[in-house]
N, C-alpha and C positions, 0 to 999 in steps of 0.2 A: 291336460297339460296347461290350460289357461291361455293359450295363444289365441289372438284374434286372427281369423282366416277370412279372406275375401276370395270367392270363386268368380272367375270371369268365363263366361260362356259365349262362344262365337258360332255355335252350330245349332241347327234344328234337327231333332231326331223324332222318329215316329213313335207309334204306340202299338201297332197291330202285329208286326212280325216278331218271331221269337227272339231274334237278336236285339231288337229294340226293347222288348219287355225285359230281357236280361240286363241290358245296359241301364235301363231306368231303375231297376232294383239296386244295381251297383251304385248308381248316382244317389239314390235316396240314402243308402248306407253311408257313403263317403261324405255327404253334405249334412249329415245329422247335426254336426256341431259347428257348421259354418256360421260366421257372424253376419256376413252380407254377401250378396252376389251382384255382378255386373253383367249386363247383356247389351249387345249392340243395336238392338231394335226392340220395339214394343211387342212385335210378334215373337221374337226370341224370349222376351220376358215371360209372356203368356206360356210359351212352350216349356221354359225352365221351371216355372211355378208348377205346372201340371205334372211334369215328369219327376221333379225332385221332392214335392211336398213342401217346399219352403213357403212361408207366409209372403204374400205379395209385397208387404211393406219392408221386407228384407232385401228385395230385388230391385235394383236401379237400372235405368237405361242411360248409357253414354253412347250415342251413335258415332259411327265412323263418319268422317266428313271429307268433302272435297273443297279445295280452296278455289272458289269461283273467280278470285282475282287473277288466277293463272290463265284463264280462258277469256279471250277478248274476241269479239266479232272481227271479221276480216275488215281492214280499212276500206277496201273497195267493195262495192255492192256485189253480193253474190248473185250468180246467174239464177233467174227465175225458172230456167229450163231444167235444172238439175237439183235433186235433193241428195244430200250426202249424209249417210248414217254411219256413225263411228261406234264400234263396239270395242271396249277395252276390258278384258277379263281373262282370268285363267280359263282355258278351254277344256273344261271338265264337266261331267254330268251334273253336278251340284249347281253349277252356274248356268245351266240351261243351254249349253253348247249344242245339244242334240236338237233343241227347239229351233235354234238358228238354222240348222241343216234343213229342217222341214219348212221354215217360214220364208227364208230368202227367195227361193224360186217362185213362191206364190206372190210375194210382195213385188218382185220384178215382173210378174205377169200382169198384175193389177196396175203397177206404176213403172212403166218402162224407163222413166227418167231418174230412177233411184240408183245411186252408187254407194256400195258398202265398203268401208275400210274396217278391217278386223285386226285389232292389235292384241297379241297375247300368244301363249303357247300352252300346250297340254295334250293329254291323250286324244282329245276329240278334234284336234287340229286336222288329223288325217281325214276324218269324215267330212269336215268343211272343205278340204281341198278336193276330195272326190266329188262332192256335190258341185263344186265350182266346175270341175272338168265335165261331169256328166251333163250339166245344163248349159255348157259353153258360156260361162259367165266370167271368164278370165279378165275381160275388160271392164266388168261391172262389180266385181268383188275382189278387193285388194287385201292380201294377207300380209301383215307386218308382224315381225317378232318384236322389234323395238319400235315404239311409236315416236315419230319425229314431230314435225310441224302439224298443228291441228288448226290451221287458219282457213280450211275450206268446209267447215262443219255446219250442217243444218241441224242435225240432231245428234247429240252425244249420249251414248249409252255406256254406263260405267258400273263398276262393282262397288258403288258407294252405299247401297242399301241392303245389308246382309239379311234382313228379315224377308226379303223377296228373293227370288232366284236371280234376277237381274235388275239392278237399280237403273233408273233413268234420270239423267241430269240434262235438262234442256238448255242449250245455248241459244239456238235460234231455229224454231220450227217453221217451215214454210208449207206445210200440208194444207 
């Protein structure tokens, strides 16, 4: 038909299971005449090139971004006695919410002065709340649906790097 087509890929897919193999064949067929493709990370580009068969020179990276000007250190000096880790993400498997369920109790065991603030919602929120109850961490793991003031942050973990399961955006690390 002569139309220029640009495909934008935001996801990472596998190669080994039957569903992925089938989807990759569909992707190769549907992208046969694509002019160019855009991915949100270099990992995503590599994944798209491998799955689609597109030449790498037709695939470009335009990363998602966070506006660091929106995040300023607290005007008062933060306590050296506490480390605050903030996680803002959809609470789904793809964003490693399951990993948080496993990691938080271990981090708390190793670093008793860590306080977690988790902002987000999704199907894995229940598992996080269950972990918090099971490990009696209600006072050390704060669950927010809407994130308000972020002026107590030592480490800020956000969904800015889609090529990774969870992106990390450091505001002030005191480890």
